[in-house]
N, C-alpha and C positions, 0 to 999 in steps of 0.2 A: 504493500500500500504506500502511496506517495505521502511523504511527510509534509507538514504545513509549510515549512520554509521552501521546499522544492516547489510546492504548488504555487506559492506567491511568486517565485522566480519565473515560473512558466507564464503566469498572468502578466507579469511585467514585460516579458519578452513579446508577448502578443500585443501589448499596448504600444510598446516602442515601435513595433513593426507596422501596426495598422492604424494607430491613432495619429494621423498626420497633423491634425490641428490640436486635438485635446491634450496630447502629451506635453506640449509646451506649457500648459497650465498645471497638469498633474505633477510635473517634476518640481514645482515650487512648494509642494506640500511637505510636511514633516514625513520622516521615513515610514512610520506606521500608517499614517493616513494615505500616503502615496501607494503603499502596498494594497490597502483596502480598496482604494478607488480603481487600481489596476484590476483587481478581482472583479469588481462591478463591471468595468469596461469589457473585460474578457468574456463574461457571460452575455452581456448585451450584444457584443460583436457576434457571438455564436448565433444568437437569435436573428440578427440582421442578415447574416450569411445564409441562413436557411431561407429567408424571404427572397434574397437576391440570387439564389442558386438556380441551376438549370434542371433540377429534379421535377418530376411530375407533381401536380398539385396534391395528389393523394399522399405521396411520400413526404412532401413538405408538411402536410397536416399531421402526419404521424410523428414527424420529428418535433414539431411544436408541442404536441401532446406529451412527448417524452420529456421535454424540458419542463412542462407544467408538473408532471409527475415527480421529476427529480427535485423540484423546489420543495416538495412536501416530504422528501426523504433525505434531506441534507445530512442528517446525523449518521447515516449509514453509507454515504456515497464513497466511491473510490475514484471518482473523476477529479483530476487535479484542480480544474477551474472551480468546480463546486466545493471542493475541500476548502479552497481559499475563500470563497464567498461565505461558506458556513462559519469559518473562523472570524471573518470580518464582521459578520452579523452578530457575533458574540461580543465583539469589542466595541461596536458602534451601533446606534439605533437606526440601522438601515431598514427602510420600509420594504421588505421583500415582496409585498403585494404589488409594488410598482412594476415588478417584472411581469406580473400577469397582465397589466395594462400594455406593456411593451409587446407581449405576445399577441394581444388583441389587435394592436396597431399593425403589426407585421402581417397578420392574417388579412387585414384590409388591403395591404399591398398585393398579397397573393391572389386575392379575389379580383384585383384590378378595379377597385372601387373608384368612381369619379365623385366629385364634390360639387353639389349644386350651389351652395352658399358658403360664405366665409365661416359662418358658425359651424357648418359641417366639417370644413377643413380644420377648424380649431380643435374639434373633438379628436380628429386624427392626430394632429400635432401634439395634443395633450397626451395621447397614448404613447406615441413613439419617442417624444422628446421631453414633454413635461415630466414624464415618468423618470427619465434620466436625471433631470434637475432635482427631483425629490430624492432619488437615490444618492446623488452627490451631496445633498444637504445632510443626509444621514451620516455621511462620512465627515463632512466639514464640521458639523455641530454649529450651534448658533446661540446667541443670547435669546432668552425667552421672548417670543413675539408671536402674537396670534396669526400674523400673516406671513410668517417666514416660508412655510410650504407653498403658499400662493405665489410668493415672489420667485421661488425656485422653479415652480411650474411655468410662470410667465417667461422666465429667462430661457428655459428649454424651448418653449413655443417660438420665441423670437429667433433662436438659432435655427430651428427647423424651417421657419419662413425664409430665412436667408438661404438655406440649402435648396429650397424649392426654386427660388429665383436663379440661383447659380446653375441648377441642373435641369432647367426647362428642356433644353435640347436633348441631353442624354436620356432623360425620362421619356420624352416623346419617342425616341428611337427604340426604347424598351417597352413601348406600348402603355406608358403611364402618363396621366395628366393630373397634376395637383392644383393648378390654378382653378379657382371656383368658376363654374359655368356662368354665374351671374356677372362676374368680372369680365370674362371673355366676351359676353354679350354686350356689356356696357361699353366696351372699347372696340367693338366690331372686329374681334380677333378670332380667326380660325387657325389654330396651330398647324403649321405645315413646314416642310423642308424643301428648299430648292434643289436643283440637280447636283449642286456641290455639297449637299448636306447641311446647309446653313438655314437657320430659322428665317422665314419670310416675314418681312415687316413693311409691306408695300406702302401703307398709308400712315405709318408711325403709330398705329394703335397699340402694338405690342410694347414699344418703348414707353408709351404713356402708361400702360397698365403696369409695367415693371416699376416705374417711378412711383405710382400711386401705392403699389404693394409695399415698396420700400418705406414709404412714409408711414404706413400702417405698422410695419415691423418695428420702426423706431419707437413707437409708443409702447410696444411690448418690451423692448429693451429698457426703456425708461422705468417701467414698472418693475421689471425683474431685477434691475441693478440696485434697487432699494434693499436687496438682500446683503450686499457687500458690507455695509457698516455693522451688520449683525454678526459678522464672522471674525475670528481671530486673524491676525496679520497674514499668516501664511495661507490660510484658507481663503481669505479675501483676495489675496494676490492670485491664487489659482483660479478663482471665479472670474476675476477681472481679465486675466490673460485669455481664458477660453472665450469669454464674451467679446473681448477686444479684437481678437483675430476675426471673428465672424462679423462684428460691426464694421471693421475696415473693409472686408469683402462687400458688405451691403452698400457702403457708401461709394465704393468704386463702381459697383453695378448701377446704382442710382445715377451716378454722374455720367456713365456711358453704357447704357443698356446693351448696345451692340457687342460688348465684350463677351456676352454669353451666347451670342447667336451661332458661333462656330467652334466653341471650345468649352472646356470645363475650367473655369477661372480658379486660380489659387494665388496665395501670397508666396513670396520667396521665403526661404529659411531665415534669411537675414531680417526680413520684415517681421516675421513671427517672433524672432528673438527680441527685436526692439519692442514689440508689444508686451512680451513677457517681462522685460526689464522695467518698463514703465509701470506695469501692474504691480511689480514687487515694491515700487516706491509709492504705490497707492493711487496712481493716476489711471484714469479710465480711457485716455486717448493720447 
């Protein structure tokens, strides 16, 4: 059986390899909290990979159910990731039920669900990303505040809205559309690619929709970042770094929406390090 230390090392390796943005914030945590959050990330990544994989829907459903079952059997697990999650949950008040919400959200992806209204999309974002915000809060800890979980939830939703705007083209290629139909209709947008695989924006409607969506996401960031003052210095820095990277992406997309028409935008490693350094000094931008 894998010992706890080895289990945590495996989770940290998964996080270093796969968490291209989040690890810049995770590395700012104290050692124990960093290990715990890597465990959370590793399990969340497993769930996401099931949703994004090439297996038949029936097999994906089975694998998601296996994860649900494993969450109820953490005390007897021999899986390294789950061993680390179980230990982290003993050390910190991690709301393991949030993983159930993540599983629900990934099932929405597998079903290929479309979203009629922004409220519908918000519910999806709450499942796949607000859940992660609340799991992170369990590791971070916070000063007593009745709205701390709500702030963590809002921050996760803000990050997911940024992901959606960044990945419009990639998602469309994969048969997924997350922009609410009411928004597409309001701006006269029918998502499509030209012969070069670039998003079509003949009348500027898509650019206008992206800018309006970015403005809405900023409001979610403003609400979610009220969490930072409730955290200790290192946890606050981690939170600000993760949010800061995505906020910078959002602002770049809002300034020039065409950047997402033919590629998957990202910040350079140097830019991400700069955001992390500012976060460590308590700055949000």
